[in-house]
C-alpha positions as CSV (number, residue, x, y, z in Angstrom):
1,M,-3.2,24.0,11.9
2,Q,-5.1,20.9,10.9
3,I,-4.9,17.3,11.9
4,N,-6.7,14.6,9.9
5,V,-7.8,11.4,11.7
6,Y,-8.4,8.3,9.6
7,Y,-10.3,5.6,11.6
8,G,-10.2,2.1,10.1
9,G,-12.5,0.3,12.6
10,R,-16.2,-0.7,12.2
11,G,-17.6,2.0,14.4
12,L,-18.8,-0.4,17.1
13,I,-19.9,1.0,20.4
14,E,-17.5,-1.2,22.3
15,D,-14.5,0.0,20.3
16,S,-12.3,2.0,22.6
17,T,-10.5,3.4,19.6
18,L,-13.3,5.9,19.3
19,F,-12.9,6.9,22.9
20,V,-9.2,7.6,22.4
21,I,-9.9,9.6,19.2
22,S,-12.5,11.6,21.1
23,K,-10.1,12.5,24.0
24,L,-7.4,13.4,21.5
25,T,-9.8,15.7,19.6
26,E,-10.8,17.4,22.9
27,V,-7.2,18.4,23.6
28,F,-6.5,19.4,20.0
29,E,-9.6,21.7,20.0
30,E,-8.4,23.3,23.3
31,L,-5.1,24.0,21.5
32,R,-7.2,25.6,18.6
33,I,-6.3,22.8,16.1
34,N,-8.8,22.0,13.5
35,V,-9.6,18.2,13.5
36,V,-11.1,16.4,10.5
37,C,-12.1,12.8,11.2
38,Y,-12.7,10.3,8.3
39,K,-14.5,7.2,9.4
40,L,-13.5,4.8,6.6
41,Y,-16.5,2.4,7.1
42,E,-18.8,5.3,6.2
43,N,-16.7,6.2,3.2
44,K,-15.9,2.8,1.7
45,N,-16.7,4.0,-1.8
46,E,-14.6,7.2,-1.4
47,I,-11.3,5.8,0.0
48,T,-9.5,6.2,-3.3
49,A,-10.3,9.9,-3.4
50,L,-9.1,10.5,0.2
51,A,-5.5,10.9,-0.9
52,S,-6.4,14.5,-1.9
53,S,-7.5,15.2,1.7
54,L,-3.8,15.2,2.8
55,K,-3.3,18.6,1.1
56,N,-4.7,20.5,4.0
57,A,-3.2,18.3,6.8
58,D,-0.3,19.3,9.0
59,G,-0.6,16.1,10.9
60,V,-2.2,12.7,10.5
61,I,-3.5,10.1,13.0
62,L,-4.1,6.6,11.7
63,A,-6.4,4.8,14.1
64,A,-6.9,1.0,13.9
65,N,-9.0,-1.4,16.0
66,I,-7.6,-5.0,16.0
67,E,-10.5,-7.4,16.4
68,W,-8.7,-10.6,15.4
69,F,-5.7,-10.1,13.1
70,G,-4.0,-7.0,11.8
71,I,-5.1,-3.4,11.2
72,G,-7.9,-4.3,8.8
73,G,-8.5,-3.9,5.1
74,L,-9.9,-0.4,5.1
75,L,-6.7,1.1,6.4
76,H,-4.7,-1.0,3.9
77,E,-6.8,0.4,1.1
78,L,-6.3,3.9,2.4
79,L,-2.5,3.5,2.5
80,D,-2.6,2.0,-1.0
81,S,-4.4,5.2,-2.2
82,F,-1.8,7.4,-0.5
83,W,1.0,5.4,-2.3
84,I,-0.6,5.6,-5.7
85,Y,-2.3,9.1,-5.7
86,G,-0.8,10.9,-2.7
87,D,1.5,14.0,-3.0
88,K,4.8,12.5,-1.8
89,A,6.3,16.0,-1.2
90,K,3.4,16.9,1.1
91,I,3.6,13.5,2.9
92,A,7.3,14.1,3.6
93,K,6.4,17.2,5.6
94,T,3.5,15.6,7.5
95,V,3.8,14.0,10.9
96,M,1.8,10.8,11.6
97,M,0.9,9.3,15.0
98,P,-0.7,5.8,15.1
99,V,-3.5,4.8,17.5
100,V,-4.0,1.0,17.8
101,I,-6.5,-0.5,20.2
102,A,-6.7,-4.3,20.3
103,H,-9.3,-6.8,21.6
104,A,-7.0,-9.5,20.4
105,Q,-3.2,-9.8,20.3
106,G,-1.2,-7.6,18.0
107,E,-1.4,-4.0,19.2
108,K,2.3,-3.4,19.2
109,E,2.7,-5.0,15.7
110,G,-0.1,-2.9,14.4
111,E,1.5,0.3,15.7
112,L,4.8,-0.7,14.1
113,E,3.1,-1.6,10.8
114,L,1.5,1.9,10.5
115,I,4.8,3.6,11.4
116,K,6.7,1.6,8.8
117,A,4.0,2.2,6.1
118,W,4.1,6.0,6.7
119,E,7.9,6.0,6.6
120,L,7.8,4.1,3.3
121,L,5.5,6.8,2.0
122,G,8.3,9.3,2.9
123,G,6.6,10.8,6.0
124,K,7.7,11.3,9.6
125,A,6.2,9.2,12.4
126,I,6.2,9.4,16.1
127,N,5.4,6.7,18.7
128,G,1.6,6.6,19.3
129,I,-0.9,4.9,21.5
130,S,-1.2,1.1,21.6
131,A,-3.3,-0.8,24.1
132,Y,-4.9,-4.2,24.7
133,V,-8.4,-3.7,26.1
134,T,-10.5,-6.4,27.6
135,D,-12.7,-4.3,29.8
136,Q,-14.0,-1.2,27.9
137,T,-15.5,0.5,31.0
138,A,-12.3,0.0,33.1
139,F,-10.2,1.4,30.3
140,E,-12.3,4.4,29.6
141,T,-12.8,5.4,33.3
142,N,-9.1,5.1,34.3
143,I,-7.8,8.6,35.0
144,N,-4.2,7.6,34.4
145,Y,-5.0,6.3,31.0
146,V,-6.8,9.5,30.1
147,K,-3.7,11.5,31.2
148,I,-1.5,9.4,28.9
149,I,-3.9,10.1,26.0
150,E,-3.8,13.8,26.7
151,G,0.0,13.7,27.0
152,K,0.2,12.0,23.6
153,A,-2.1,14.7,22.1
154,E,0.3,17.4,23.4
155,E,3.3,15.5,22.0
156,M,1.6,15.3,18.6
157,Y,1.0,19.1,18.8
158,R,4.6,19.9,19.6
159,A,5.8,17.5,16.8
160,V,3.7,19.3,14.2
161,N,4.1,22.8,15.5
162,Q,7.9,22.5,15.8
163,R,8.3,20.7,12.4
164,L,9.7,17.5,13.9
165,T,13.1,16.4,12.7
166,T,13.8,12.7,12.7
167,F,16.8,10.5,12.1
168,P,17.1,9.0,8.6
169,T,15.6,5.5,8.4
170,S,16.1,2.6,6.1
171,N,12.5,2.8,5.1
172,H,13.2,6.3,3.6
173,L,16.1,4.8,1.7
174,L,13.9,2.1,0.3
175,L,11.6,4.7,-1.0
176,Q,14.4,6.3,-3.0
177,G,15.1,3.0,-4.8
178,Q,11.5,2.4,-5.8
179,K,9.6,3.6,-8.8
180,V,7.2,6.0,-7.1
181,P,3.9,6.6,-9.0
182,G,3.4,10.1,-10.2
183,N,1.1,12.3,-8.2
184,I,-2.4,13.0,-9.4
185,D,-3.7,16.4,-8.4
186,L,-7.4,16.2,-7.7
187,T,-9.6,19.2,-7.2
188,P,-12.6,18.8,-4.9
189,E,-14.8,18.5,-8.0
190,E,-12.6,15.8,-9.4
191,S,-12.5,14.0,-6.1
192,D,-16.3,14.0,-6.1
193,Q,-16.3,12.6,-9.6
194,L,-13.9,9.9,-8.6
195,S,-16.2,8.9,-5.7
196,K,-19.1,8.7,-8.0
197,Y,-17.2,6.6,-10.4
198,V,-16.4,4.1,-7.7
199,S,-20.0,3.9,-6.4
200,D,-22.3,4.7,-9.2
201,D,-22.7,2.6,-12.3
202,T,-25.0,5.1,-13.9
203,Y,-22.3,7.8,-13.7
204,V,-19.9,5.5,-15.5
205,K,-22.4,4.8,-18.3
206,N,-23.0,8.5,-18.8
207,Q,-19.3,9.1,-18.9
208,R,-18.8,6.5,-21.5
209,Q,-21.6,7.9,-23.6
210,D,-20.0,11.4,-23.5
211,I,-16.6,9.9,-24.5
212,A,-18.3,8.0,-27.4
213,E,-19.7,11.3,-28.7
214,L,-16.4,13.1,-28.4
215,S,-14.6,10.2,-30.0
216,E,-16.7,10.6,-33.1
217,I,-15.7,14.2,-33.3
218,F,-12.0,13.4,-32.8
219,K,-12.3,10.6,-35.3
220,G,-13.2,13.0,-38.2
221,M,-10.4,15.4,-37.1
222,M,-7.8,12.7,-37.0
223,E,-8.8,11.1,-40.3
224,N,-8.1,14.4,-41.9
225,N,-4.7,14.7,-40.2
226,D,-3.8,11.1,-41.1
227,K,-3.9,11.9,-44.8
228,N,-1.0,14.4,-44.4
229,D,0.9,12.3,-41.8
230,A,3.6,10.0,-43.1
231,E,3.5,7.9,-39.9
232,P,0.5,5.8,-38.6
233,E,-1.8,7.4,-36.1
234,F,-0.3,8.0,-32.6
235,V,3.1,6.5,-33.5
236,R,4.8,9.8,-33.7
237,N,3.4,10.9,-30.4
238,F,4.6,7.8,-28.6
239,R,8.0,7.9,-30.3
240,M,8.7,11.6,-29.5
241,N,7.6,11.3,-25.8
242,F,9.3,8.0,-24.9
243,K,11.2,8.4,-21.6
244,P,12.7,5.1,-20.5
245,F,13.5,4.9,-16.8
246,D,14.9,1.4,-16.3
247,S,17.2,-0.3,-18.7
248,E,16.0,-3.7,-17.6
249,F,12.3,-3.0,-18.0
250,A,10.5,-4.9,-20.8
251,A,6.9,-5.2,-21.7
252,I,4.6,-5.3,-24.8
253,Y,1.6,-3.0,-24.5
254,A,-1.4,-3.7,-26.8
255,F,-3.6,-0.6,-27.1
256,K,-6.9,-1.9,-28.5
257,F,-9.2,0.8,-29.8
258,S,-12.8,-0.4,-29.1
259,D,-14.3,1.9,-31.7
260,T,-12.1,0.8,-34.7
261,G,-10.9,-2.7,-33.8
262,K,-7.3,-1.7,-34.5
263,T,-4.5,-2.4,-32.0
264,L,-1.3,-0.3,-31.5
265,L,1.6,-2.4,-30.2
266,A,4.3,-0.7,-28.1
267,D,7.2,-3.2,-27.6
268,I,9.6,-1.9,-24.9
269,S,12.8,-3.7,-24.3
270,F,16.1,-2.4,-22.9
271,N,15.3,1.3,-23.4
272,H,14.2,0.7,-27.0
273,L,10.7,1.3,-28.3
274,K,9.2,-0.5,-31.3
275,L,5.7,0.7,-32.5
276,S,3.4,-1.0,-35.0
277,Y,-0.2,-1.8,-35.7
278,G,-1.3,-5.4,-35.7
279,E,-1.7,-8.4,-33.4
280,T,0.7,-10.4,-31.3
281,D,0.8,-13.8,-29.7
282,K,3.4,-12.8,-27.2
283,P,2.4,-12.0,-23.6
284,C,1.4,-8.3,-23.4
285,V,-0.4,-5.7,-21.3
286,Q,-3.9,-5.4,-22.8
287,V,-5.3,-1.8,-22.7
288,T,-8.7,-1.1,-24.1
289,L,-9.8,2.4,-24.9
290,T,-11.2,4.6,-27.7
291,R,-9.3,6.7,-30.2
292,G,-10.8,9.8,-28.6
293,V,-9.4,8.9,-25.2
294,M,-6.0,8.2,-26.7
295,N,-6.0,11.5,-28.5
296,K,-6.6,13.3,-25.2
297,I,-3.7,11.4,-23.6
298,V,-1.1,12.0,-26.4
299,T,-2.0,15.7,-26.5
300,G,-1.4,16.1,-22.8
301,R,-5.0,16.7,-21.8
302,Q,-5.3,13.5,-19.7
303,T,-2.9,11.0,-18.1
304,F,-3.1,7.3,-18.4
305,Q,-3.9,7.0,-14.7
306,G,-6.5,9.7,-14.9
307,A,-8.2,7.9,-17.8
308,F,-8.2,4.7,-15.8
309,M,-9.8,6.4,-12.8
310,T,-12.7,7.8,-14.9
311,G,-13.4,4.4,-16.5
312,D,-12.2,5.5,-19.9
313,V,-9.6,2.7,-19.9
314,V,-9.9,-1.0,-19.1
315,T,-6.9,-3.1,-18.1
316,K,-6.3,-6.1,-15.9
317,D,-2.5,-5.5,-15.4
318,F,-2.5,-2.3,-13.3
319,K,1.1,-2.9,-12.1
320,N,2.5,-2.4,-15.5
321,Y,-0.2,0.0,-16.6
322,R,0.5,2.6,-14.0
323,V,4.1,3.1,-15.2
324,L,2.9,4.3,-18.6
325,D,2.8,8.0,-17.4
326,Q,6.5,7.6,-16.6
327,L,7.4,5.9,-19.9
328,F,5.5,8.4,-22.0
329,Q,5.5,11.9,-20.8
330,F,3.1,13.7,-23.2
331,E,3.0,17.5,-23.1
332,Q,0.0,19.5,-24.1
333,G,0.0,20.4,-27.7
334,I,2.7,17.7,-28.7
């Protein structure tokens, strides 16, 4: 059994959240539970990749320190990554317990916020630990408080071990009505690459150089195919793999190829798709990439979101961009 702890504070000595995490860990280790702690302030450039860390977790603890208002930006960023990249089927089986220690008002609100967020992700949550601490020494030396923490650790163990069953909540129902982003399975090597992408500009430049070289190879291959293809490049791929999911969805996507200067327009309106090459004055979602990258996407070797994460695609409208993998479900070899 493994429990992942995600700490969203700043790691200050006077933060009693760390004391609570330490006591919880002691009990878990006595119960022979493997505990993996992620201190987000030490992994700021890797938070996006932490969604893959949920794969090995049977339980999760989200720990926040409220210094003035709310649970803080690092935990919000982590929860965003769980929403976009997390395995929703795995989250649904994972129990979460919140730990919120406040030096200002809001510990109860912070606990409820974390519970609601986890339930919106589809997971199960139990009541955790929330406390308002003004005197660190008095809090950490209070035997009764320590017993409460130890009791919560045992409660968490039972919830995970016995596969906690919870009543249905409106938060779970809300999840069913939303367009959930598709999961992106990342191997450890891919997670490491993603972390480098976020933090290392040199890595990004090298990736783009590699893509440029590959695009030249694909360019020659596709030029030969174009001669025998009655439809313009990529039009057939998009048309055959169009999977509308919302009759009211409407958007114009402009795929601008940086290496040729051409623009492929995909006009989606009321479950209808119109494809053409050219320019448009209408509002659209601008997507910049190379022909080589697009070829990998339409042949099923890469997803739109995967291309965005590696820096192969540039766009400013990520809200509409991230539904592309739902709109166009390319299969390998198609």
